[in-house]
N, C-alpha and C positions, 0 to 999 in steps of 0.2 A: 594646252589640254591636260599634258602630264603637272604642271604645276596647280590646276585647280583640284585632279583629284589626291594630289600628295596634301594639299592643304583639307581637304575633306576628310583625310586618313589619319591626321595630324588631330583634326577635330575631334573625330570619334573619337581614339588612345585616351585622349585630355577629358573626355565627358567621362569616360569609365572608369578613370581613374580620381574623379571626385564625383563619383555615384556614392549616396550614402550605402554602408552596410548594417542594415538594420535585421541580419538573419534572428532569428530565436535563439537564444544558447540556454542551454538544457545543461547539468552536473552530470558530470562523465559516470558511465554505470559501470559495473563487472558483470561475469554472472556465476552461478550456485544455484545447484539444487532444491538446499536450505537455506531460509531465510527467519527471520525475528520481524517484526512488524515495529514502525518506531512511528509515532505520531508526528504529525509537524500541524496544528493549528493554523486554520487558513481564514477564521474571520470568529470575533468573539474568544475568549480565554476564560479557565477556573482561577482560583485562587487557592492554595499558588498555582504558579502556571503547569501546562499539562504541557507544554512541550517537549518532546525527547521521551516523554513516558513510552513504553513499552506495553504490548498485546500481551498479558495471559489469562489465565482463566480462574474464578470463582467459583468451588464446588460449591451446590446444592443438593446435591444427591447423586446416585449412583448413574456413574459415566454421566453427568451431566453438571454444567458449569456454563453460568455466564463470561462473557468475555467482557473484561476490564485493563482500565489500563492503569501500572503500576511505574513508579522513578526508574529509569532505565540508571542504576548502578554499576553496573559491571555484564559485562561480555556474558554475562549466563544468563541475568534475568530474563524472566518472559518467557514464552512458549516457541518451540522450534519449529515453522511449518513447510511445507512444501507443496507444487503442483500436481495435481494426481491427474493422470490422461495423456490420449496418445497425442500425436502431434496433433488430429484433424481434431480431434474433442477440444482441444485451447484454441484454434483457430476458429472452431465457431461456437465459441463459450461455452462446452458442456463440460467441463472440467471444472472439479473442486479442489481445497486447499485445504490440508489435512496435516497433524502432528499426531506424535508418535506418544503414547499414553501407556501406563499401567505396567506390569509386570508379568509373562513376557509383554515387550511392547505389543502393543495394537493400535490402529487407525482412531484418533477424536477427528471430526468434520467442523468449520465451520459455519454456522447454521441460521441462518435467517428466520426470526419468528412472525407470527401472526401480527402480534404489539408490535411491530419493528428491534426490539431489543434482539440483539447476537450474542449467540450462544456455541459455544466449545463441547461438541458432547459423542458421546461414542458413538461409532460408524462413521457413513464414508459422508456426512452433511449435505449442506444444500447443492446444487449441480447450480453448472452457471457462476460461482464464487471464486473469482481469478485474480490474478494479476493485471492490470490495464492493458490491453494491447495496443498496436497501429491504428490509429494517426496517436494517439495521445501519448507524449515522449516522456515520461512520468512513471515507474517503476511503483505502483499502489495498488492495495486493494480495491478491488472492481468488483458488479457482479450486478447481473442483469437485472432491467426494469429498477434500478435505485443511482441514485445522481450521484452519493456518497455516503458519508459517517457522520457522528458528532456522538457526543460524548458528555455526560451529566453526572452528577453526585447526588447519589443517590445511597439510602439506607437500603441494605440487604440482609442476610440469614444473620452473617454474623458482626454487621457494625458498615460501616462508610464506606462506599467504595466509587471511583470513576468507574460507570459502565457504559458501556459503547451500544448506539443503536444504528439500523441501517436509515436512512433518510431519502423519505422516495420524491419523484421530480415533483417541483413546484411547490410542496412541503417547505412550512416556516421553519426555521429551528426552536424548539422551546425556549422561550426566557431563560435566561442564567446558565445554557448549557454552549456547549463550542464544534465548532464545527472542525472535523479533523479529516488529514488524508495520512494514509493508515501506508508508508511509507517501508519496503522492502529492503532490509539489510541483511546485506551478507553472511550467514552463520556456517559455522562447521554443522555437518551433519549429526544426528540423534544415537546414529550406527545402526537403526537399522536398513534393511531393503527396500528399496520401492520400484517394483517392475516396470511400473508405470509413471515415476516419476519425473518431473522435466526439470529441463535447466534453465533457470530464469534471470532475467535482468535484474540485478539490484544493485545496493550502495554499500562502499566499505565503511562508511561513520557517517549516518545519516543526521548524530548530531551535529556536525563538522562542517556542513554544508551552508557556507552562506548565501541565504536566498537573496539577497538582495542583490547580489551578483548577478542573478539569473531571468529568465522571463517567464516564470512560472514558481 
C-alpha cells in the first residue's frame, strides 16, 4: 500500500514538472502621475510608419486643438497627461485625462467629439476617458463605449497631420488609416499641482518594448 501511494505521488510531481506554462506575459510597468501617450500600431500602418509617434495637440482656435501624432524625437516631445479623479472615480470610469497648458498652467482635457475626432481642449474633457483598468493588462488610453483609436493622415488648418479618432465597437477602420494603442510612457511632471491627480501604471520606454516576446 505504501509503495502504491509513493508511486502516485511521484507521478503527480512528474506531471506537474512537465505541464506547459503558457500564462500570458506582459511588459513590466512602473508608476507615475504623469505620462505621455505613445502609439503602438496594432493593425495597418501609414507611410512613413507612425509606430512610436507621440500624442500632441494641433491648435485650431482659442483653447481648442485636435489630437494628433508626431514623431517621438525626444523625451520632451508631445503633451504630458495625467488621470484626474478620486479612487472611486477611476474605479467606476468617471475620471478624465488632463494635460496642463497655457500661462499660468491650467487644465486641458481629452475630448471625444461627435464625429469621432479627438481633441485636447481647455477644460475637463470627456468623462470616462482613462487608462485601461483591470482586467486589461496593458496601460493604454481607454474610453467608455469605445473599442479603441485609429489614426489617419488629414489635411488640417495649417497642412497635413496624423489625426487621432476614437473607434466605436464594430466600426470598420477607414481605408488608409491605422489602428493604434496609445500607451502610457512615464514622464516628469509639468510642475503644476494636481489635487486629484492619480498615480497610474506606465512604461519606462514604449519604443524599447519588443512586443514579439509578449502576449499582447
